[in-house]
C-alpha positions in Angstrom: -6.4 59.8 -14.2 -4.2 59.0 -17.2 -5.3 60.0 -20.6 -3.1 57.3 -22.2 -5.3 54.5 -23.5 -4.5 51.2 -25.1 -5.6 50.3 -28.6 -9.2 49.1 -29.1 -9.7 45.5 -28.2 -6.9 45.2 -25.7 -9.0 45.7 -22.6 -11.5 43.1 -23.9 -8.8 40.5 -23.4 -9.3 38.3 -20.3 -5.9 37.4 -18.7 -4.9 33.9 -19.8 -5.1 31.4 -16.9 -2.4 28.7 -17.1 -2.8 25.3 -15.4 -2.4 25.5 -11.6 0.7 24.0 -10.1 0.1 24.4 -6.4 -2.6 23.5 -3.8 -2.7 25.4 -0.5 -1.9 23.1 2.3 -0.8 20.2 0.1 3.0 19.8 -0.2 3.2 16.8 -2.5 1.2 17.4 -5.7 0.9 15.8 -9.1 0.4 18.4 -11.8 -2.0 17.2 -14.5 -3.3 20.6 -15.6 -1.1 21.7 -18.5 -0.8 18.7 -20.8 3.0 18.4 -20.1 4.9 15.2 -21.0 5.4 13.3 -17.7 8.5 11.6 -19.1 10.2 15.0 -19.7 12.4 16.0 -22.6 14.7 13.7 -24.5 18.0 13.3 -22.7 19.6 14.3 -25.9 17.7 17.6 -25.8 18.7 18.2 -22.2 22.4 17.6 -23.0 22.2 19.9 -26.1 20.7 22.7 -24.0 23.3 22.3 -21.3 26.1 22.7 -23.9 24.4 25.7 -25.4 24.1 27.3 -22.0 27.9 27.7 -21.9 27.7 30.1 -24.8 24.8 32.3 -23.4 26.9 35.4 -23.9 26.4 35.0 -27.7 23.3 36.0 -29.5 21.3 33.1 -31.0 21.0 32.5 -34.7 18.6 34.9 -36.3 17.5 32.7 -39.1 17.2 29.4 -37.1 18.7 27.6 -40.1 19.9 24.5 -38.2 16.6 23.9 -36.5 14.6 24.6 -39.6 16.8 22.1 -41.5 16.2 19.5 -38.7 12.5 20.0 -38.8 12.5 19.8 -42.6 14.5 16.6 -42.7 12.4 14.9 -40.0 9.0 15.8 -41.5 9.9 15.9 -45.2 9.3 19.6 -45.6 10.8 22.6 -47.3 13.1 24.4 -44.8 12.5 27.7 -46.5 8.8 27.6 -45.7 9.4 27.1 -41.9 9.3 29.8 -39.3 10.3 29.4 -35.6 8.8 31.2 -32.7 8.6 31.4 -28.9 6.1 28.6 -28.8 3.4 28.2 -31.4 1.6 31.0 -29.6 4.0 33.5 -31.1 3.3 32.2 -34.6 -0.5 32.6 -33.9 0.1 36.2 -32.8 2.2 36.9 -35.9 -0.6 35.6 -38.1 -3.2 37.9 -36.5 -0.8 40.9 -36.5 -0.1 40.4 -40.2 -3.5 39.4 -41.6 -6.2 40.7 -39.3 -7.0 44.2 -38.0 -9.9 46.6 -37.4 -12.9 45.6 -39.4 -11.6 42.0 -40.0 -13.0 38.8 -38.4 -11.1 35.9 -36.9 -13.0 32.6 -36.6 -12.4 29.8 -34.1 -14.5 27.1 -32.6 -16.4 27.4 -29.3 -14.0 25.1 -27.4 -10.9 26.3 -29.2 -7.6 27.5 -27.7 -7.9 30.7 -25.8 -5.0 32.4 -27.7 -7.0 32.6 -30.9 -9.4 35.1 -29.3 -6.6 36.9 -27.4 -4.4 37.3 -30.5 -7.3 38.5 -32.6 -8.3 41.2 -30.0 -4.6 42.2 -29.7 -4.6 42.9 -33.4 -7.8 45.0 -33.2 -9.8 42.3 -35.1 -13.2 40.9 -34.2 -13.1 37.4 -32.8 -16.0 35.2 -33.9 -16.8 32.0 -32.0 -18.5 29.2 -34.0 -20.4 26.2 -32.5 -19.0 22.7 -32.5 -21.0 19.6 -32.9 -20.8 17.4 -29.7 -17.3 18.8 -29.0 -16.1 18.2 -32.5 -15.1 20.9 -35.0 -18.0 21.5 -37.4 -16.9 22.4 -40.9 -20.3 23.4 -42.0 -20.7 25.8 -39.1 -17.4 27.3 -39.8 -18.2 27.8 -43.4 -21.5 29.3 -42.5 -19.8 31.7 -40.1 -17.5 33.1 -42.8 -18.2 36.5 -44.2 -16.4 38.8 -46.6 -14.6 40.2 -43.5 -13.2 36.8 -42.5 -9.4 36.8 -42.7 -8.3 34.0 -40.5 -9.9 30.7 -39.4 -8.2 28.8 -36.6 -8.8 25.1 -35.8 -6.7 22.8 -33.6 -6.6 19.3 -34.9 -6.6 17.4 -32.6 -8.4 20.0 -30.5 -7.6 21.3 -27.0 -9.4 20.9 -24.6 -11.8 18.4 -26.2 -9.2 15.9 -27.5 -11.2 15.2 -30.7 -10.2 15.7 -34.3 -11.6 15.7 -37.8 -10.5 13.9 -41.0 -8.1 15.3 -43.6 -10.9 15.3 -46.0 -13.0 17.5 -43.8 -10.0 19.9 -43.3 -9.6 20.1 -47.1 -13.3 20.8 -47.5 -12.9 23.7 -45.1 -9.9 25.1 -46.9 -11.7 24.8 -50.2 -14.8 26.6 -49.0 -13.2 29.6 -47.4 -13.8 33.1 -48.8 -11.1 34.4 -51.1 -8.5 36.2 -49.1 -9.1 34.1 -45.9 -6.4 31.9 -44.4 -6.9 28.6 -42.6 -4.6 28.0 -39.7 -4.2 24.4 -38.5 -2.9 24.2 -35.0 -1.0 20.9 -34.7 0.2 21.2 -31.1 -0.9 17.6 -30.4 -0.3 16.1 -33.8 2.6 13.9 -32.7 0.2 11.9 -30.5 -1.6 10.6 -33.6 0.4 7.9 -35.3 1.3 8.7 -38.9 -0.5 12.1 -38.9 1.2 15.0 -40.7 -1.0 17.7 -39.1 -2.0 19.1 -42.5 1.5 19.4 -44.1 0.3 18.0 -47.4 -2.7 20.4 -47.4 -0.2 23.3 -46.8 1.8 22.2 -49.8 -1.2 21.7 -52.0 -2.9 25.1 -51.3 -2.0 28.7 -50.9 -4.5 29.5 -48.1 -3.3 27.0 -45.4 -0.7 27.4 -42.6 0.2 24.8 -40.0 1.6 25.6 -36.5 3.4 23.1 -34.3 5.0 23.2 -30.8 7.8 21.6 -28.9 5.9 22.1 -25.6 3.9 18.8 -25.6 5.3 15.5 -26.7 8.8 16.9 -26.9 8.7 18.1 -23.3 10.1 21.5 -23.9 7.3 23.7 -22.5 9.7 25.6 -20.4 11.9 26.5 -23.3 9.2 28.2 -25.3 9.7 27.1 -28.8 7.4 26.3 -31.7 7.2 26.5 -35.5 5.0 27.2 -38.4 4.8 25.9 -42.0 3.1 27.7 -44.9 3.2 29.1 -48.4 6.5 31.0 -49.0 4.7 34.3 -49.4 3.0 33.9 -46.0 6.2 32.9 -44.2 8.0 35.9 -45.8 5.4 38.2 -44.3 5.6 36.7 -40.9 9.4 37.0 -40.8 9.1 40.7 -41.4 7.5 41.2 -38.0 9.4 38.5 -36.2 12.1 39.8 -33.9 15.6 38.8 -35.1 16.4 36.9 -31.9 13.0 35.8 -30.8 14.1 32.2 -29.9 17.0 31.6 -27.4 20.1 29.6 -28.3 19.3 27.1 -25.6 15.8 26.6 -27.0 17.1 26.2 -30.5 19.7 23.6 -29.5 17.2 21.6 -27.4 14.5 21.6 -30.1 17.0 20.5 -32.8 18.1 17.6 -30.7 14.5 16.8 -29.7 13.1 16.7 -33.2 16.0 14.4 -34.3 15.4 11.9 -31.5 12.5 10.1 -33.2 12.9 7.0 -31.1 12.2 9.0 -27.9 9.1 10.7 -29.5 7.7 7.4 -30.5 8.3 5.9 -27.1 6.4 8.8 -25.5 3.5 8.4 -28.0 3.2 4.7 -27.3 3.3 5.2 -23.5 0.8 8.0 -23.7 -1.6 5.9 -25.8 -1.4 3.0 -23.3 -2.3 5.0 -20.2 -4.8 7.2 -22.0 -6.8 4.2 -23.0 -6.5 2.7 -19.6 -7.5 5.8 -17.8 -10.5 6.5 -20.1 -11.7 2.9 -19.4 -11.3 3.3 -15.7 -13.2 6.6 -15.6 -16.0 5.2 -17.8 -16.4 2.3 -15.3 -16.8 4.9 -12.6 -19.6 6.6 -14.6 -17.4 9.4 -16.0 -17.6 9.4 -19.8 -15.1 11.0 -22.3 -14.8 11.3 -26.0 -12.1 9.2 -27.7 -9.0 11.4 -27.2 -6.3 11.9 -29.8 -4.1 13.8 -27.5 -2.3 13.5 -24.1 -5.3 14.3 -22.0 -8.9 13.2 -21.4 -11.9 15.5 -21.2 -13.8 13.9 -18.4 -17.5 14.8 -18.4 -19.8 15.0 -15.3 -23.5 15.4 -14.8 -23.3 19.1 -13.8 -20.9 21.9 -13.1 -21.3 21.4 -9.4 -20.3 17.8 -9.7 -17.3 18.6 -11.9 -16.1 21.2 -9.4 -16.7 19.0 -6.4 -14.6 16.2 -8.1 -11.9 18.8 -8.8 -11.8 19.8 -5.1 -11.7 16.1 -4.1 -8.7 15.5 -6.4 -6.9 18.6 -5.2 -7.3 17.5 -1.6 -5.4 14.4 -2.6 -2.7 16.4 -4.4 -4.0 15.8 -7.9 -4.2 19.0 -10.0 -6.4 18.8 -13.1 -7.9 21.6 -15.2 -11.4 23.1 -14.9 -12.5 24.2 -18.4 -15.5 26.4 -17.8 -13.6 29.1 -19.6 -13.6 26.9 -22.7 -17.5 26.6 -22.5 -17.2 23.2 -20.9 -18.4 23.9 -17.3 -19.4 20.3 -16.6 -16.0 18.8 -17.6 -12.4 18.5 -16.2 -9.4 18.1 -18.5 -7.0 15.5 -17.1 -3.5 15.3 -18.5 -2.2 11.7 -19.0 0.6 11.4 -16.5 2.8 8.4 -15.8 1.5 5.1 -14.5 1.5 6.2 -10.8 -0.4 9.4 -11.6 -3.0 7.6 -13.8 -3.7 5.0 -11.1 -4.0 7.7 -8.5 -6.5 9.7 -10.6 -8.6 6.6 -11.4 -8.7 5.6 -7.7 -9.6 9.1 -6.6 -12.4 9.6 -9.2 -13.8 6.2 -8.3 -13.8 7.1 -4.6 -15.5 10.4 -5.4 -18.2 8.8 -7.5 -18.8 6.1 -4.8 -19.9 8.8 -2.4 -16.7 9.6 -0.5 -16.6 13.0 -2.1 -19.8 14.1 -0.4 -18.9 13.0 3.1 
């Protein structure tokens, strides 16, 4: 048996389980398990990536200057305080690598994104899970969970998989109450689905202990390209860039992301369409006796009476080619997370859940 062993914490990491894309025995499926944009990427982004593909023999930009400038112009930010990564996941990993290690603690909420715990363990730090209040981030609980060992506090706002969010005032109260030397990380993966929301950018600029992460995987429809970004104090971004690989983002991803972030009309159209069908689907599920919290994202967290009912409904949906997400791994065993698809998908989900609740799922 090998005597070569991994660093402490690595073997405590459970392998990340992505949303399913296939159902055995079902050839025509609708994937609603990964919060992808059913409208796809902006045609301008697709064209930009196709053009970039012709130059794949060249290394990509190492400073991502063109994309950082596009992000800065679009959001009114300082390009020098932006870092790009292979999805926002990589920025999260950089933060843990640079600011947490053995003896340090990384806080996150009980229904928070799985990568917070994974990245903390990978860095040798201790992950600390803090309770939420009725599936909403609880600032008081997070502050109470802080210790002198706390180095990072992660919250997604809006949160995945709950779909809920807290106010800017509450986020500011959290930032102000953290121990000296602790960094607040605001995960804004779903920020674009909230009209007029800056995901915490103003808080980043007003404080030296707040970082924001964003992604192109959701509303921009570039999940397959793996690209995201972060915004923070200049000193923090300088540190993260020291561990970032020089060519961590591909030239095609950079080109697609630049075109996508500049195509503001397409983003707004996606936001409006998502809001329309999100509201419709939530109402339809509620009529069927399946409640959900008001969602600020591109998914609904549908709640059932028990874990067995949630799993039975999931099986019922899968048999009809509708793939949603079980979230027992996020401490929500009685719920299913359902991505907002296009009109056809939303109508199919509503009809299937109603059929299940009317008793057809037990026959």
